[in-house]
N, C-alpha and C positions, 0 to 999 in steps of 0.2 A: 402407606403414608401421604398424608395429604399434605397441597402447599400449605394450608393454615397450620397444619402441624410443624411444618418445617420453619415457618416464620415464627412461630411461638417459640421455638427452642433456640434459634439463632438468629432471630430478627436484630438484635442489638449489633453481632458482629458483620451482618451483611449491611446494615446502616452506615457502620463506621466504614468499612470498606466503600460504599459507594460515594461517600465524604471525601475519602483518601484520593479515588479514582479521580474525581471532580478537581481536587487542589493539585493533582500531576498533570492536568490539562490532557487527560485521554480522551478520545474521540469518543462519540456516542455508541457507534457499531464496536469499539474495543470494550467500553463499560459493559455493554449487552452482552458481548461474547464470554469476558471475564465471570461475569455473572451467573450467567448459564452454567459454567465449568464448575464454578464454586457451589450452585445449589446440586448439582450431580454429586459432587464429591460429600456435601454435606449429609445427602440422603442416604450413604451409604455408612454414614458414622451416626446416624439417629439411632436412640437418642443419648447418644455419647457425650461427655464433654470436651470440648476441642482442647483444654488443658493437658488431657491424658493422651493427645494423639501425636503418632510419632511417624517414622519414615516408612514402617511397615503398614500403615494406614494408607499412606498415599501410594505405595508400591501396589497394593491391592486394588486400589480405584483404578489406577494406570491399566494395571493387566487386566481387570474386567473391562475396560475400554477399549482394548486391544481384541480380547475375544468379540467385541460386538462390532469390530472391522475396521477400528481406528487405525490408521496408517502411524508411521513416525513423525510426519509431520504434526498430525492431530494430536498423538500423543505430547509430542513437545510444546504445543499450545497449551493443551490442559495443565502439563506442568508450569508453563509459566504464569497461568493463572493463578494457581496456586501458591506460586513463590510470592505475585504479587498481595495476594491476600493475606498470607502468615505475614508479609513486611509492613503490610497496612496495620495488621492486628499489633505487632510491635512497637510500632511508632505511635501508634495511640494509646501506648501502656494497656493494652488489653491481654497481650499474651507475651512472653518473655523468649520464647525459642522460636525458630523456624525449620521445621524439619523439611520442607520441601526445599530448602537451599542445599540438603544434603544429598537429596535423589538426583542421579545423573539422567542427562538426557539422554535421547536414543541418537545413534551415528546414523547420521543422514547421508545421502549420496552426495559427496561433495562435487563443486562445481557444476552443479545441475543446470542445464541451459534453459533460459527463460523463453516462452514465446514472443515473439514480436512481429510487428510489421516492416518489411522494407519500404524505402520512399516510394516505388513506383505504388505498391499497394496502400501506402498512405493518400498518395496524390488521388487514388481512385477512391479511396474511402470517401474523402471530402467532395468528390462527385456525388457522392450518395446522401448529402444533408440535403434537407427539403424542408419545406411547409413553411407555414405563417411566420414561425421564428427561426427562419434559416440562417440570419447573421448571428443570433446569440449563440445557437446550437454549434455552427461552425465555428466561434469563438471559444467555446468550452472545449471541445476536440482539439483545436490548436494548442491551447494551453497544456493539455495533456501530452500531446504528440511532439510539440516544438518548445516547451518549456518544463516538461517533466512532472507536472503538478498532480497532487494525489485527488481525488474526488472530495474530500472533507476540506482541503485547502482551498478547491475551487468555490465550495458550498460557504466558506468564512469570508471569501473575499468582499471588500466593501468599494464604493466607486473612487474613495479618495487614496485606497491603496496603489493606485495607480498613478505615479508623479509626473511632474510636466516635462522630465528628462526622458519618460518612457522606463523606467524603473518601476519594478512590481514588488510591493511589500507581501511577502507571505508568511502567514503562521501555520507553522508545521506541527509536526509530533512534538510532544513534551512542552508546548508553547513556545516553541523556539522560532524567532523570526530568520527569514533570510530575504536577500535582496538580489532581483534576479532584472540586468538590464536586457529588455525583449527585443527581438529583431523589430525594426521599423515598420515592415507589413503588417505585423501582428498588433502592434500598437494604435495603428490608424484604423485597423478595422475594431477592435476593443472601445476606441473613441466614438465611431461611427454608431457600432451597436448602441452603445450607452444613450447616443441622442436620440435614435430610433426608438428604444424602448422607455425611455423617461416616463414616468408617472407622476402626478402631483405628489409632492413633497408632504410628507407626513411626520409630525412631531416626535422625532427618534433620533438619537445619536448615532445609530447604524446607517448606511446609504448602499443595501446590497447591490453590488455588481450585477449580479444575476437574478431576474426576477420572474415570477410567472404571469401568465396574463390578468392575473388580480391585483399585481403589484407587491405581492409578498416575497421574501428571501426564496428562490429555488432550493427544494428540499436536495439531500443526498440520495435519496432512492429515485428522483426524478433527474439529476443529472447521470446516473448510472444508467437509466432507462434511455436516455438521450443516446449515449454510448452503445449501449447493447444493442437497441435497434439498429441503428446505422451500421454497426459491425455484422448485423445479420443481413442486412441489403448486400454487404459487399461480399460475403461468404455465400449468396445465392449466385452471384456473378463469377465467383472465384471457384472452381471445383478443389483447387489445391489447399483451399483454407475451409473446407466443409466440415474436417474430422478436427480441426483444431478449435483448442478451448479459448476463443477470444472473450476478452471483457475489457472494461474502461481501463484497469490497470497494465493491459498489455501496451496500451500507448505509452504509458510511463517508460516501459521496458523498452520501447522502440527508440524514444528520446535518448536514452541511455547507449542504446547501440550505435544511433548516429554518432554521437558525441565520440564515442570510443574510436569508430572509425575514422573520424575526422581528426584525430590525434589530440583529444583531448585527455591531458594527463589524471589520474586517479585520484589524488586529492583534490582537483579543481570540480571532478564531477561529482566526487562525496558532498562539496558545497552546494552543487547546483541542485542535486537530488534532497537535501536535508537530511542525508543518513548522519545518525548518531556515532555510529562505529564504521571505519573503511571496510571492515569485514565484510560488511553488506554490500557495499560498493564494488567489491573484487570480482563478485562472480561477474561482471561485466568485462572483465579482462579473458573471459574463456568463449565468448561467445561468437567471435568472427573466424570462423575456419578459412574463408577465403584469403584473409589477410595472413593467416599462417602457413597456406598453400603458397601466396606469393613469395613469402620470406625464405621459404624451402627451396622454393624455384630459383632462387638467386644464388643458392649454395650450388647449383648446377653447373653455372658457369665457372665457378672456382675448383670443381674436381679434379683430380689430375687426370689425365687420359688413362683410361684404363684398358689394357690389351687382354685380349683374351688368351688365356694361359692354355698350351697344349700338351697333352700328357707325352712323356719323352719315351 
């Protein structure tokens, strides 16, 4: 079956899904991932009609994905893609059922600890920022590690999102805004970076905060590349990090880790990170073994004196 044949059979549904995702405010990377999953699923149905699909069709697709090597996390993402697809067709009056909603997710290991960098490693990382656009690139990394921004959120930032009082307006997932009072040092760096990288104004409603050397808004891919290259330089200096899978998102994890260690409550952290559900934030309450060790050591002072019992 060719791409053309798939488009011929399900082109209308795919277009409705694409429109629905844009109206939901999903990022471009999410749209692409969801569409790729849905196309894989539709290929297993071809040339069948979507009106006749049910839970069994979805289970067959997910089972085949697992046989090809997909783990629990990948399987659950594919299921999320299908749930969104059927929901879109329901809301657009194309279908009246959502069989994916009845399909259970795989159970994943709970409280899995995310990778992150500690404060010393972060300081060393920033020392590896170099090149012609050093202040721009440093600003990007600091917004990830000390403000918890996602790559897509940094990409969407405009110059006017940084307010005179140092508050940053951030457009997050689901097109929800959050307002972060940035540390003074970071505000000063952002203002200096903007002055140094300012290009002749173009007639546009947008004024991107981060621009390429051509004056265009810095792409998501380029922002990821800046982070990945800097992290690779750090890994070259730190043997203990060589086997860790580090990426731009791990800097956001580092921000959450520092907040928890500083005593930030879980509800405040949820707001800072822009999580829709507190369940997503709760994983960070399990990351600090050092704090748990300290808490348990306090108990040793409270233990009664335990004498060794001798057999009579």
